[in-house]
C-alpha positions as CSV (number, residue, x, y, z in Angstrom):
1,M,0.1,-0.2,-0.2
2,N,1.4,3.5,-1.0
3,I,0.0,6.7,1.2
4,K,1.4,10.1,0.7
5,P,0.1,12.1,3.3
6,L,-0.5,15.7,2.4
7,G,0.7,19.0,4.9
8,N,2.1,18.7,7.5
9,R,1.1,14.8,8.4
10,I,3.0,11.8,8.8
11,V,2.3,8.0,8.1
12,I,3.5,5.6,10.9
13,S,3.1,1.7,10.5
14,L,1.8,0.7,14.4
15,I,4.4,-1.4,16.0
16,K,2.3,-3.7,18.2
17,Q,2.9,-3.4,21.9
18,K,3.2,-6.3,24.1
19,T,0.0,-7.8,25.6
20,E,1.8,-10.4,27.9
21,T,5.0,-9.8,30.3
22,V,8.0,-11.9,30.6
23,S,7.0,-13.9,33.7
24,G,4.0,-14.4,31.9
25,I,1.4,-12.2,33.1
26,I,-1.6,-11.0,30.7
27,I,-1.6,-7.3,30.8
28,S,-5.3,-6.0,30.7
29,T,-6.3,-2.6,28.3
30,E,-7.0,-0.5,30.9
31,E,-3.5,-1.3,32.5
32,K,-1.3,-0.4,28.9
33,N,0.4,2.7,28.3
34,E,-1.9,5.9,26.7
35,Q,1.2,6.5,24.0
36,V,1.9,3.9,20.8
37,M,4.7,3.6,19.0
38,G,5.7,3.5,15.3
39,K,7.5,3.8,12.4
40,V,7.9,6.5,10.0
41,I,6.7,5.7,7.0
42,E,6.1,8.9,5.0
43,I,6.1,12.3,5.5
44,G,4.0,15.1,4.1
45,E,5.5,18.3,2.4
46,G,4.8,20.1,5.4
47,S,3.0,23.8,6.2
48,G,5.1,26.0,5.6
49,S,4.5,27.6,9.4
50,K,7.3,27.8,12.3
51,Y,5.5,24.1,13.6
52,D,6.7,22.8,9.8
53,I,7.0,18.6,10.5
54,N,10.0,19.5,8.0
55,N,11.8,22.1,10.6
56,T,11.8,18.9,13.2
57,S,14.5,16.2,12.7
58,I,12.0,13.4,12.5
59,K,12.8,11.5,9.3
60,K,11.8,8.6,8.0
61,G,12.3,5.3,9.5
62,D,12.6,7.0,12.7
63,V,10.6,4.8,16.0
64,V,8.1,7.9,17.3
65,L,5.8,8.0,20.7
66,F,2.4,9.5,20.0
67,A,-0.9,10.0,22.2
68,K,-3.1,7.0,22.0
69,F,-6.2,8.6,19.9
70,A,-4.1,10.7,17.9
71,G,-4.8,10.7,14.1
72,D,-6.8,8.6,11.7
73,N,-6.5,5.0,11.3
74,V,-5.5,2.9,7.7
75,I,-6.2,-0.4,7.4
76,D,-4.3,-2.1,4.2
77,P,-6.8,-4.0,2.3
78,N,-4.2,-6.3,0.8
79,N,-2.7,-7.3,4.6
80,P,-5.4,-6.5,7.4
81,D,-3.1,-7.0,10.2
82,T,-1.1,-4.3,8.8
83,V,-2.7,-1.1,10.2
84,Y,-1.2,2.8,9.3
85,K,-2.0,5.9,11.2
86,I,-2.2,9.1,9.8
87,L,-0.8,12.1,12.0
88,K,-0.5,15.7,12.2
89,G,3.2,16.7,12.9
90,E,2.8,18.2,16.5
91,D,0.6,14.7,17.4
92,I,4.2,13.3,17.8
93,L,5.5,13.7,21.0
94,A,8.8,11.8,21.0
95,I,11.9,10.3,18.6
96,I,12.4,6.8,20.3
97,D,16.4,6.4,20.1
98,N,16.8,2.2,20.5
99,K,21.2,2.7,19.9
């Protein structure tokens, strides 16, 4: 699936969160973290404002953290297990550095 975001938007491929701890305890939905992680797939052309997504250090391939209810979900019709999220640039809370 090829998605090109418009303006100050970003396409994220969701990273599934663990529903079970290392010791085997199942985590209920109420206890899961309210933030979600995803990998940046595409970045829009920007808005031209001082909050323009292209004025940040976010780039394709980055793993980012965003609020749970931010953006809109898009399900890949060729692979229903793949969920993308289209976010506004200001919905990104942080870039995760896994070094």
